[in-house]
All heavy atoms as an XYZ file, in Angstrom:
728
protein
N     166.683     56.393    142.666
C     167.228     55.620    143.749
C     166.090     55.305    144.712
O     165.344     56.172    145.102
C     168.331     56.425    144.431
C     169.000     55.714    145.555
S     170.415     56.653    146.163
C     171.704     55.712    145.383
N     165.951     54.058    145.096
C     164.895     53.658    146.017
C     165.466     53.446    147.408
O     166.672     53.238    147.562
C     164.231     52.355    145.532
O     165.231     51.355    145.411
C     163.533     52.556    144.213
N     164.599     53.494    148.436
C     165.091     53.320    149.801
C     165.756     51.966    149.996
O     165.300     50.955    149.478
C     163.824     53.417    150.643
C     162.841     54.143    149.796
C     163.177     53.783    148.382
N     166.837     51.959    150.734
C     167.566     50.738    151.049
C     167.554     50.510    152.549
O     167.357     51.425    153.323
C     169.020     50.843    150.595
C     169.258     51.028    149.113
C     170.745     51.211    148.858
C     168.741     49.848    148.326
N     167.797     49.287    152.945
C     167.925     48.965    154.353
C     169.392     49.056    154.722
O     170.201     48.278    154.239
C     167.397     47.546    154.634
O     166.059     47.473    154.181
C     167.468     47.225    156.107
N     169.771     50.010    155.574
C     171.187     50.182    155.926
C     171.809     48.952    156.554
O     172.999     48.738    156.436
C     171.175     51.345    156.909
C     169.921     52.066    156.622
C     168.941     51.045    156.148
N     171.022     48.103    157.211
C     171.584     46.909    157.825
C     172.238     46.011    156.780
O     173.248     45.382    157.045
C     170.501     46.138    158.583
C     169.983     46.819    159.839
C     168.822     46.016    160.429
C     171.077     46.982    160.861
N     171.655     45.962    155.594
C     172.241     45.158    154.524
C     173.611     45.705    154.166
O     174.566     44.955    153.995
C     171.315     45.148    153.283
C     170.009     44.435    153.616
C     172.007     44.503    152.100
C     168.947     44.575    152.552
N     173.704     47.017    154.080
C     174.983     47.649    153.749
C     175.999     47.358    154.837
O     177.124     46.976    154.572
C     174.795     49.172    153.561
C     176.129     49.861    153.364
C     173.879     49.441    152.388
N     175.599     47.514    156.107
C     176.527     47.294    157.211
C     176.982     45.849    157.241
O     178.156     45.568    157.442
C     175.870     47.672    158.534
C     176.863     47.630    159.679
C     176.261     48.082    160.958
N     175.314     47.079    161.413
C     174.412     47.267    162.338
N     174.314     48.436    162.913
N     173.597     46.327    162.695
N     176.069     44.911    157.046
C     176.433     43.509    157.073
C     177.395     43.171    155.947
O     178.195     42.267    156.068
C     175.191     42.622    156.980
C     174.360     42.680    158.262
O     174.883     43.165    159.283
O     173.203     42.267    158.225
N     177.335     43.897    154.862
C     178.229     43.664    153.730
C     179.596     44.308    153.940
O     180.468     44.204    153.098
C     177.601     44.192    152.451
N     179.774     45.005    155.069
C     181.067     45.635    155.417
C     181.498     46.683    154.399
O     182.676     46.851    154.143
C     182.140     44.579    155.614
S     181.810     43.445    156.959
N     180.552     47.358    153.841
C     180.861     48.379    152.848
C     180.306     49.745    153.261
O     179.837     50.520    152.422
C     180.293     47.984    151.485
C     180.950     46.787    150.905
N     180.357     45.554    150.886
C     182.159     46.622    150.345
C     181.165     44.687    150.340
N     182.267     45.303    149.997
N     180.380     50.039    154.532
C     179.760     51.253    155.053
C     180.339     52.510    154.412
O     179.595     53.384    153.958
C     179.895     51.314    156.588
C     179.403     52.638    157.119
C     179.149     50.161    157.217
N     181.650     52.634    154.377
C     182.256     53.858    153.833
C     181.966     54.002    152.344
O     181.726     55.119    151.867
C     183.765     53.881    154.107
C     184.095     53.993    155.576
C     183.438     55.186    156.247
O     183.374     56.276    155.691
N     182.948     54.986    157.453
N     181.974     52.896    151.623
C     181.657     52.948    150.193
C     180.198     53.368    150.007
O     179.885     54.205    149.159
C     181.932     51.589    149.517
C     181.411     51.571    148.087
C     183.416     51.268    149.558
N     179.312     52.818    150.822
C     177.897     53.167    150.724
C     177.682     54.641    151.049
O     176.952     55.334    150.337
C     177.076     52.288    151.663
N     178.331     55.123    152.090
C     178.177     56.527    152.464
C     178.692     57.441    151.357
O     178.043     58.429    151.003
C     178.887     56.815    153.783
C     178.663     58.191    154.380
C     177.180     58.508    154.543
C     179.380     58.299    155.723
N     179.817     57.101    150.776
C     180.365     57.895    149.668
C     179.415     57.866    148.471
O     179.218     58.888    147.806
C     181.742     57.380    149.272
N     178.795     56.728    148.230
C     177.841     56.605    147.123
C     176.619     57.477    147.372
O     176.154     58.195    146.479
C     177.424     55.139    146.935
O     178.587     54.360    146.653
C     176.419     54.982    145.801
N     176.093     57.447    148.598
C     174.940     58.281    148.929
C     175.310     59.758    148.865
O     174.518     60.585    148.416
C     174.375     57.932    150.297
C     173.728     56.557    150.367
C     173.806     55.804    151.513
C     173.049     56.023    149.280
C     173.217     54.556    151.595
C     172.452     54.771    149.343
C     172.534     54.036    150.506
N     176.513     60.104    149.322
C     176.976     61.497    149.226
C     176.989     61.959    147.774
O     176.517     63.053    147.458
C     178.378     61.661    149.823
C     178.391     61.691    151.342
O     177.327     61.944    151.957
O     179.475     61.461    151.908
N     177.532     61.126    146.891
C     177.575     61.480    145.469
C     176.167     61.641    144.894
O     175.904     62.555    144.112
C     178.368     60.445    144.676
C     179.868     60.585    144.818
C     180.640     59.760    143.791
N     180.322     58.340    143.812
C     180.879     57.449    144.633
N     181.783     57.837    145.513
N     180.543     56.180    144.568
N     175.267     60.743    145.281
C     173.891     60.819    144.778
C     173.219     62.113    145.229
O     172.533     62.772    144.448
C     173.089     59.607    145.252
N     173.441     62.501    146.489
C     172.848     63.739    146.998
C     173.467     64.954    146.314
O     172.762     65.899    145.944
C     172.997     63.828    148.532
C     172.639     65.216    149.053
C     172.142     62.758    149.210
N     174.779     64.921    146.101
C     175.434     66.051    145.431
C     175.018     66.143    143.967
O     174.888     67.248    143.431
C     176.947     65.963    145.554
C     177.435     66.207    146.952
N     177.114     67.326    147.683
C     178.202     65.447    147.762
C     177.668     67.260    148.883
N     178.320     66.114    148.962
N     174.770     65.015    143.331
C     174.354     65.015    141.928
C     172.926     65.520    141.771
O     172.606     66.186    140.785
C     174.482     63.611    141.339
N     172.067     65.177    142.742
C     170.670     65.602    142.671
C     170.144     65.761    144.089
O     169.565     64.830    144.647
C     169.821     64.594    141.887
C     168.382     65.038    141.758
O     168.008     66.119    142.207
N     167.555     64.205    141.155
N     170.333     66.926    144.646
C     169.880     67.215    145.992
C     168.373     67.334    146.120
O     167.861     67.569    147.202
N     167.666     67.165    145.010
C     166.208     67.231    145.023
C     165.584     65.839    145.033
O     164.368     65.713    144.884
C     165.716     68.012    143.789
C     166.256     69.426    143.713
C     165.829     70.277    144.907
O     164.628     70.315    145.201
O     166.705     70.900    145.535
N     166.391     64.800    145.216
C     165.881     63.432    145.237
C     165.670     62.997    146.687
O     166.638     62.738    147.401
C     166.860     62.492    144.528
C     166.331     61.078    144.434
O     165.640     60.588    145.313
N     166.691     60.404    143.353
N     164.413     62.895    147.135
C     164.175     62.552    148.531
C     164.670     61.160    148.910
O     165.045     60.927    150.060
C     162.654     62.670    148.680
C     162.108     62.583    147.310
C     163.176     63.109    146.393
N     164.706     60.229    147.949
C     165.180     58.877    148.244
C     166.667     58.875    148.579
O     167.102     58.192    149.512
C     164.895     57.919    147.078
C     163.435     57.766    146.794
N     162.553     57.202    147.689
C     162.699     58.131    145.723
C     161.340     57.209    147.169
N     161.409     57.771    145.977
N     167.445     59.638    147.832
C     168.883     59.724    148.111
C     169.125     60.310    149.501
O     169.967     59.815    150.256
C     169.587     60.591    147.065
O     169.483     60.017    145.789
N     168.389     61.353    149.820
C     168.533     61.984    151.136
C     168.130     61.021    152.248
O     168.824     60.897    153.261
C     167.684     63.252    151.201
C     168.211     64.408    150.358
C     167.100     65.382    150.020
C     169.352     65.094    151.078
N     167.006     60.344    152.078
C     166.556     59.398    153.084
C     167.551     58.253    153.257
O     167.839     57.837    154.383
C     165.170     58.849    152.733
C     164.680     57.891    153.790
O     164.420     58.263    154.924
N     164.591     56.624    153.422
N     168.066     57.740    152.151
C     169.028     56.632    152.231
C     170.284     57.050    152.987
O     170.778     56.309    153.844
C     169.403     56.142    150.835
C     168.295     55.328    150.199
O     167.400     54.839    150.866
N     168.357     55.213    148.878
N     170.806     58.225    152.675
C     172.002     58.683    153.381
C     171.690     58.895    154.863
O     172.458     58.475    155.738
C     172.545     59.963    152.755
C     173.842     60.423    153.442
C     174.467     61.589    152.750
N     173.674     62.806    152.923
C     174.014     63.984    152.427
N     175.124     64.112    151.717
N     173.245     65.042    152.608
N     170.559     59.499    155.149
C     170.170     59.698    156.535
C     170.000     58.389    157.285
O     170.415     58.262    158.447
N     169.418     57.394    156.629
C     169.208     56.093    157.273
C     170.549     55.431    157.600
O     170.709     54.837    158.680
C     168.365     55.192    156.382
N     171.496     55.539    156.697
C     172.818     54.956    156.962
C     173.508     55.709    158.099
O     174.074     55.091    159.014
C     173.685     54.971    155.706
C     175.093     54.394    155.867
C     175.048     52.954    156.375
C     175.851     54.471    154.556
N     173.440     57.025    158.080
C     174.038     57.812    159.159
C     173.397     57.464    160.503
O     174.090     57.332    161.517
C     173.895     59.310    158.874
C     174.769     59.854    157.748
C     174.329     61.259    157.359
C     176.238     59.826    158.148
N     172.089     57.285    160.502
C     171.410     56.915    161.750
C     171.874     55.552    162.239
O     172.121     55.349    163.426
C     169.896     56.921    161.558
C     169.173     56.811    162.905
C     167.701     56.732    162.758
N     167.394     55.349    162.426
C     166.341     54.967    161.749
N     165.482     55.850    161.314
N     166.116     53.709    161.497
N     172.027     54.612    161.328
C     172.534     53.284    161.696
C     173.918     53.374    162.329
O     174.268     52.577    163.189
C     172.616     52.372    160.467
C     171.346     51.687    160.115
C     170.919     50.684    161.174
O     171.738     49.879    161.627
O     169.738     50.722    161.545
N     174.683     54.351    161.891
C     176.037     54.545    162.414
C     176.036     55.355    163.712
O     177.096     55.627    164.271
C     176.904     55.247    161.361
C     177.143     54.460    160.081
C     177.822     55.333    159.040
C     177.957     53.200    160.362
N     174.849     55.753    164.182
C     174.750     56.539    165.402
C     174.985     58.025    165.190
O     175.120     58.780    166.141
N     175.020     58.462    163.945
C     175.248     59.872    163.593
C     173.903     60.593    163.477
O     173.538     61.120    162.426
C     176.015     59.947    162.268
C     177.356     59.249    162.275
C     178.455     60.145    162.793
O     178.248     61.362    162.871
O     179.525     59.611    163.112
N     173.162     60.622    164.591
C     171.803     61.148    164.580
C     171.728     62.617    164.159
O     170.843     62.993    163.384
C     171.157     60.974    165.956
C     171.187     59.551    166.440
C     171.883     59.199    167.588
C     170.528     58.544    165.738
C     171.922     57.895    168.035
C     170.572     57.226    166.165
C     171.268     56.909    167.320
O     171.311     55.605    167.743
N     172.628     63.426    164.677
C     172.621     64.860    164.345
C     172.893     65.095    162.864
O     172.386     66.048    162.278
C     173.651     65.623    165.187
C     173.365     65.625    166.670
C     172.214     66.533    167.062
O     171.784     67.368    166.252
O     171.742     66.393    168.203
N     173.701     64.250    162.257
C     173.980     64.381    160.817
C     172.837     63.820    159.985
O     172.621     64.261    158.849
C     175.279     63.654    160.463
C     176.521     64.362    160.933
C     177.792     63.641    160.530
N     177.908     63.485    159.091
C     178.677     62.579    158.499
N     179.417     61.749    159.217
N     178.731     62.496    157.187
N     172.107     62.844    160.505
C     171.034     62.197    159.753
C     169.779     63.067    159.678
O     169.095     63.093    158.647
C     170.695     60.845    160.386
N     169.483     63.769    160.743
C     168.227     64.497    160.848
C     167.986     65.497    159.713
O     166.877     65.518    159.149
C     168.162     65.192    162.209
C     166.790     65.532    162.748
C     165.854     64.335    162.738
C     166.918     66.093    164.146
N     168.966     66.311    159.312
C     168.709     67.242    158.198
C     168.346     66.530    156.887
O     167.547     67.055    156.103
C     170.031     68.006    158.047
C     170.698     67.880    159.369
C     170.279     66.537    159.915
N     168.906     65.346    156.660
C     168.554     64.604    155.443
C     167.087     64.202    155.469
O     166.381     64.308    154.457
C     169.439     63.370    155.277
C     170.827     63.699    154.781
O     171.068     64.840    154.337
O     171.690     62.795    154.830
N     166.604     63.749    156.631
C     165.191     63.371    156.728
C     164.291     64.586    156.575
O     163.281     64.525    155.856
C     164.908     62.664    158.059
C     165.700     61.394    158.246
C     166.304     61.125    159.460
C     165.833     60.473    157.227
C     167.025     59.964    159.652
C     166.556     59.306    157.399
C     167.156     59.052    158.618
N     164.659     65.696    157.215
C     163.860     66.916    157.095
C     163.782     67.364    155.636
O     162.709     67.738    155.148
C     164.443     68.049    157.940
C     164.200     67.909    159.405
N     162.946     67.774    159.962
C     165.066     67.888    160.448
C     163.032     67.679    161.264
N     164.320     67.746    161.594
N     164.895     67.329    154.944
C     164.923     67.757    153.534
C     164.102     66.808    152.659
O     163.357     67.254    151.783
C     166.378     67.827    153.045
C     166.533     68.246    151.609
C     166.304     69.737    151.433
N     166.506     70.065    150.029
C     165.654     70.775    149.318
N     164.597     71.303    149.874
N     165.889     71.017    148.050
N     164.228     65.496    152.893
C     163.465     64.515    152.114
C     161.967     64.753    152.283
O     161.207     64.720    151.312
C     163.834     63.098    152.523
N     161.537     65.030    153.517
C     160.123     65.287    153.784
C     159.696     66.616    153.164
O     158.585     66.735    152.644
C     159.850     65.257    155.295
C     160.094     63.849    155.839
C     158.432     65.727    155.602
C     160.237     63.773    157.339
N     160.586     67.592    153.170
C     160.281     68.866    152.524
C     160.049     68.702    151.029
O     159.201     69.375    150.441
N     160.788     67.799    150.431
C     160.637     67.548    148.994
C     159.416     66.685    148.681
O     158.820     66.810    147.615
C     161.902     66.875    148.451
C     163.142     67.755    148.440
C     164.388     66.918    148.183
C     163.010     68.842    147.381
N     159.086     65.790    149.605
C     157.933     64.912    149.427
C     157.223     64.781    150.769
O     157.545     63.901    151.560
C     158.361     63.540    148.909
C     157.187     62.603    148.686
O     156.058     62.921    149.015
N     157.467     61.437    148.139
N     156.263     65.655    151.035
C     155.588     65.672    152.336
C     154.841     64.389    152.693
O     154.494     64.182    153.848
C     154.611     66.846    152.216
C     155.154     67.696    151.129
C     155.845     66.755    150.180
N     154.600     63.517    151.724
C     153.918     62.250    151.986
C     154.885     61.062    152.054
O     154.445     59.917    151.984
C     152.856     61.985    150.922
C     151.714     62.961    151.030
O     151.289     63.316    152.127
N     151.218     63.428    149.902
N     156.165     61.326    152.200
C     157.180     60.270    152.215
C     157.210     59.632    153.608
O     157.955     60.040    154.495
C     158.533     60.870    151.833
C     159.621     59.891    151.499
C     159.420     58.523    151.481
C     160.891     60.355    151.189
C     160.427     57.652    151.167
C     161.913     59.499    150.869
C     161.678     58.144    150.866
O     162.692     57.278    150.557
N     156.390     58.605    153.782
C     156.198     57.980    155.087
C     157.479     57.359    155.644
O     157.712     57.397    156.854
C     155.097     56.925    155.003
N     158.317     56.785    154.800
C     159.560     56.163    155.274
C     160.477     57.215    155.883
O     161.048     57.014    156.960
C     160.270     55.404    154.129
C     161.625     54.886    154.568
C     159.402     54.262    153.629
N     160.598     58.352    155.224
C     161.431     59.435    155.753
C     160.843     59.987    157.045
O     161.572     60.328    157.977
C     161.602     60.534    154.710
N     159.507     60.063    157.113
C     158.864     60.528    158.347
C     159.168     59.584    159.507
O     159.483     60.032    160.612
C     157.356     60.634    158.156
C     156.928     61.790    157.320
S     155.121     61.786    157.240
C     154.902     62.462    155.616
N     159.041     58.295    159.248
C     159.342     57.316    160.293
C     160.800     57.426    160.721
O     161.110     57.432    161.917
C     159.038     55.899    159.813
C     159.235     54.852    160.921
C     159.162     53.438    160.413
N     160.370     53.183    159.642
C     160.397     52.575    158.468
N     159.302     52.154    157.893
N     161.533     52.396    157.833
N     161.709     57.543    159.753
C     163.132     57.661    160.079
C     163.402     58.918    160.900
O     164.166     58.891    161.869
C     163.975     57.660    158.806
C     164.067     56.287    158.187
O     163.916     55.278    158.860
N     164.305     56.239    156.892
N     162.785     60.031    160.508
C     162.952     61.272    161.265
C     162.430     61.118    162.683
O     163.101     61.494    163.645
C     162.229     62.418    160.576
C     162.371     63.731    161.362
C     161.305     64.739    161.101
N     159.972     64.196    161.184
C     158.935     64.753    160.578
N     159.078     65.848    159.865
N     157.736     64.210    160.683
N     161.230     60.551    162.830
C     160.632     60.404    164.156
C     161.486     59.509    165.051
O     161.695     59.826    166.227
C     159.214     59.864    164.044
C     158.272     60.832    163.361
O     158.628     61.977    163.088
N     157.083     60.375    163.054
N     161.983     58.413    164.513
C     162.829     57.517    165.296
C     164.144     58.200    165.678
O     164.660     57.988    166.771
C     163.088     56.225    164.526
C     161.847     55.354    164.414
C     162.040     54.135    163.535
O     163.160     53.918    163.006
O     161.062     53.378    163.363
N     164.659     59.023    164.778
C     165.894     59.752    165.069
C     165.661     60.788    166.163
O     166.476     60.926    167.078
C     166.450     60.404    163.789
O     166.660     59.386    162.811
C     167.757     61.136    164.055
N     164.552     61.495    166.081
C     164.212     62.454    167.133
C     164.112     61.754    168.490
O     164.605     62.254    169.498
C     162.899     63.169    166.804
C     162.955     64.217    165.702
C     161.544     64.656    165.302
C     163.802     65.409    166.123
N     163.484     60.588    168.497
C     163.365     59.824    169.745
C     164.739     59.420    170.270
O     165.001     59.488    171.471
C     162.485     58.602    169.527
C     161.018     58.952    169.350
C     160.159     57.763    168.962
O     160.696     56.650    168.768
O     158.934     57.951    168.845
N     165.626     58.996    169.370
C     166.982     58.618    169.779
C     167.719     59.797    170.401
O     168.532     59.621    171.300
C     167.781     58.082    168.588
C     167.355     56.713    168.129
C     167.721     55.648    169.135
O     168.709     55.734    169.838
N     166.890     54.621    169.199
N     167.438     60.982    169.903
C     168.077     62.190    170.421
C     167.387     62.712    171.681
O     167.839     63.683    172.284
C     168.072     63.289    169.342
C     169.003     63.053    168.166
C     168.698     64.047    167.052
C     170.453     63.151    168.608
N     166.285     62.064    172.064
C     165.556     62.507    173.233
C     164.750     63.764    172.992
O     164.362     64.447    173.939
N     164.501     64.075    171.742
C     163.730     65.261    171.388
C     162.275     64.870    171.160
O     161.990     63.769    170.688
C     164.299     65.916    170.125
C     165.707     66.451    170.309
C     166.239     67.145    169.068
O     165.423     67.547    168.213
O     167.461     67.271    168.968
N     161.358     65.754    171.484
C     159.946     65.429    171.255
C     159.635     65.370    169.762
O     160.211     66.110    168.971
C     159.198     66.577    171.927
C     160.179     67.696    171.991
C     161.550     67.076    172.066
N     158.747     64.459    169.434
C     158.270     64.357    168.056
C     157.051     65.266    167.958
O     156.087     65.082    168.689
C     157.902     62.901    167.703
C     157.322     62.817    166.305
C     159.115     61.994    167.847
N     157.097     66.280    167.083
C     155.955     67.193    166.963
C     154.690     66.439    166.571
O     154.749     65.452    165.830
C     156.366     68.160    165.848
C     157.819     67.955    165.653
C     158.158     66.590    166.163
N     153.560     66.891    167.078
C     152.291     66.244    166.762
C     152.091     66.133    165.257
O     151.643     65.110    164.763
C     151.119     67.006    167.391
C     149.738     66.418    167.149
C     149.668     64.979    167.647
C     148.678     67.266    167.796
N     152.471     67.158    164.516
C     152.302     67.127    163.063
C     153.150     66.038    162.423
O     152.853     65.583    161.337
C     152.665     68.477    162.450
O     154.027     68.776    162.709
N     154.186     65.568    163.117
C     155.055     64.532    162.572
C     154.489     63.142    162.749
O     154.932     62.210    162.090
C     156.440     64.600    163.227
N     153.517     62.976    163.633
C     152.969     61.640    163.855
C     151.632     61.442    163.164
O     151.084     60.361    163.185
C     152.837     61.328    165.368
C     154.186     61.236    166.007
C     151.958     62.325    166.065
N     151.112     62.479    162.549
C     149.863     62.358    161.805
C     150.154     61.629    160.507
O     151.121     61.911    159.815
C     149.267     63.759    161.528
C     148.027     63.647    160.647
C     148.948     64.454    162.830
N     149.320     60.659    160.181
C     149.481     59.882    158.948
C     149.390     60.806    157.734
O     148.502     61.664    157.687
C     148.405     58.813    158.850
C     148.505     57.744    159.903
C     149.605     56.755    159.605
O     149.896     56.522    158.423
O     150.167     56.217    160.566
N     150.267     60.631    156.742
C     150.138     61.434    155.514
C     148.902     61.020    154.725
O     148.457     59.880    154.821
C     151.420     61.102    154.747
C     151.849     59.783    155.266
C     151.372     59.704    156.700
N     148.381     61.930    153.976
C     147.234     61.637    153.115
C     147.696     60.785    151.945
O     148.771     61.001    151.405
C     146.617     62.937    152.594
C     146.031     63.820    153.673
S     144.652     63.048    154.543
C     143.424     63.071    153.268
N     146.894     59.798    151.548
C     147.287     58.947    150.397
C     147.320     59.710    149.099
O     146.756     60.709    148.928
C     146.239     57.846    150.366
C     145.145     58.264    151.281
C     145.646     59.406    152.119
């Protein structure tokens, strides 16, 4: 599963179906960072920041160089008014 743009899902009016699909993907393979990031991105789009953050943390734990998940996590932390740790803003190694 590759990263998706949640805005496309929202514009298609299929938010609940998309969330259920991402839930199934995570339950089927909780070791897939893309599934976790996608679900987190959709939750963040819905304003569910507290629910989104663990998905981003887990995705980064599985793939420490996953820049998209890092960006999503950092933006979510900012939305929550929480500081972004210095280690979170350092560019990953190629």
